[in-house]
N, C-alpha and C positions, 0 to 999 in steps of 0.2 A: 504493500499499500504506499502511496505517496504521503509525504508529510504535509499536513495542511499549512498553508502559508499564513503567517501572522500579518496583521495590518502593517503596511509600510511605515517605517519610522523615519523621521527627518534625518538626513545625512549630516555628517559633521560639517560639510560645506553650508548646508541649509541652516544649521544651528548658528554657525559663525555669522552668516549673513543677517539672520534675524537679530542676533545680539548687537551687530554693528548698527543696524537700523534703529534699534532701541536706544543705543548709546548716543547716536547722533540727535535723536529727538529730545532726549534729556539734556544734552549739552546745549542745543539751541534754546530750549526753554530757560535754562539757567543763565545762559548768556544774555538773553533778552530781559530777564527779570533783574539780574544783578550786575550785569556788565562782564566783559570778557575776563578782566583781571580778578574778578571776585567769584570765580567758579573753579575752585581747585578740584584735582582729581578725586579727593576724598568726598566732596560734595556731590560730584557726578555719580560716584559709586553708590553713595547712600541713597540718592534719589532713584537710581536704577534698581536698588535692592540687591547689589552683587558686591563681592569683595573687591577691594582696590586692585588686587593682583590680577583679577580677571580682565581688567581694562588693559593692563600691560601684556597680557597674553594676546589680546586683540589688536593693540596698536603698540608700536615700539617706543612711543613717548607721548606726553601730553601734547607736544607740538604736532605730532602726526594726527592725533584725534582732532586737534584744532583745525588742521588743513582739510581733513575729511568733512568736518562740519561746515567750513567755508564752501566746500564743493557742493554740499547739499543746498546752501543758500543760493549759490550761483546757478545750480540746476533749476531751481524753482523760478528764479528771476528770468533765466533764459526762456522758459516756457511762457512767461508772462509777456516778455518783449516779442516773442514770436506770434503770440496770440493778438497782440495790439497791431502788429504789422499785417497779420492775416485778415484784419477787418477791412482792408483795402482803402480806397481813397487815393488822393494825390500824395506825392512824397512829403509835401508840407503837413498834410493832415496826419500821415503815418508817423512822421518824426515828432510832431507835437503829442500825439497819443502815446507813443513810446516813452517820451519824456515824463509824462505824467505817470505812467506805469512804473517807471524807474524811481521817481521821486517818492511816490506813495509806498513803494516796497521798502524804501529806506525808513520811512516814518513807521511802517508796521513792524519792521524788524530792526530796531535801533542798534543792536549789537553787530549787524551786518556791516555797518559803517566802520566800526572799530576793527573788525576782522579784516575787511578788504584793504584798508589803509595800512594796517599792520603787515599784511603780506607784501604790499607794494614797497615797503621800506626794506625788505630783505632781497638780497641778491639771489640769482638762480643757484649759485654754488652753495650758499647757506641752506637754501630750501632742499636741495638734493641731499644734503647731509642728514637731515632730520626726518624726511619722509621717503617712503618707498618710491620706486620708479613708477609703479602703477598709479599711486595717488598723485604724483607729480604730473603725470600725463593727463590724468582726469582734470586736474586743476587748469592746465593749459586748454584743454578741450572745452571746459565749461566757460572760462573767461572769453575764449574765442567765440563761443556760441552767442554770448551776450553782445560783445563788441561788433562782431561781424554782421549781426542783424541790423545794427545802427548803420554800419558802413554801407551795407546793401542799399538801404533807403537813401543815404546821402549820395551814393553813386547814381542812383536813378534820378534823383533831383538835380544832380550836376549835369547829367546827360540831357535832361529836359530843359535845362537853362534857368531853373528856379533857385538853385543853390549856387552861390558864387564862391566855390571852393575849388582847389586844385588837387587835393589828396584826400579822398574820403576815408582812407584807412587811418591817416594821422588824425584827421578831425574827429573820427569816432573815438579814438583813444584819448584825445584831448578833452572831448565832452564828458567821457566816462570819468576821467580824473577830476575835472572841474565840478561836476555834480556831486561826487563823493565828498569832496572837500567842503563845498558850500552847505551840503545837507547836515553838517554837524551843528548848524544853527538850530536845527530841530531837536537836538539833544539838550542844548543848554537853554534854548527858548528865551534867552535874555540878551539884549543889546545895551549899549551905552551911548549916551549923548551928553552934550554940554547943557547944563541948567543955569540958573542964575548965578551971577558972581564967578562964572567960569568953573563951577563945580560939576563933577560928573553925576549923571543920573541914570539909573537903570530903567529900561522899559521892556515890556513883553513882546516877544516875537512869536507869531503863530505858525505852526508847521505848514499850513496851506499856503501861506504867503511866501514861504521859502520855496516850496515846490513850484508855485506859479512863476516866481522870479527866475528860478533855475531854467525852467522850460522856456520862458520868453527870452531870456538871455541867450540860450542856445539858438533859438530860432533867429534872433537878430544877428548872431555871429555868422551863421551860414547863409543868410540872405542879404547881408549888407553889401553895398557896392565895393568892388575892389579899388584901393587907392591907385591913382595914376602911376605909371611905371616911371 
């Protein structure tokens, strides 16, 4: 007689993938609640209900978990930017819609700003030392997915004569970095201005105002007339 087959159990690879997905979700939640710097491995392990050692069996370091988490943010943002472009319309409409999607993503996930700028401060050599080749490759693919979506819209607008730019790839990278920097105003939500007697005075900055200004600044930059040669 043949031996009855038992129900299929998840493979080791499946369990590892499920654990990675859970750890990313926990890390993102803690990053957005506390900030990137205040989410130590111990807190992530406690929130996930596992021993700290299991995290280091999954990832080589906290830095690698950090990069994998950034990849998850970027993957979600890439889908949103592609969806905004897929709605169609003119290149101007697509770029503006994508800009609002990007800005609102930054407001919704405040730790994404810290994560993205922190990565941009590191050299490729440093990153390669702290993350596996697979995660490094995924990071490049996810960043390219976001930026190339913008570059494609810019290229179409340039070909149609509505965007006065010469290099859509450079401009897409420039706009990406510009928005990330400016959107930090949505984190602090406070500006400073001169009051009576030359004294400084604080005032409130609303996130929607920052998003709108980022979008309209980008639109003005790519549609402004070129200076004479």
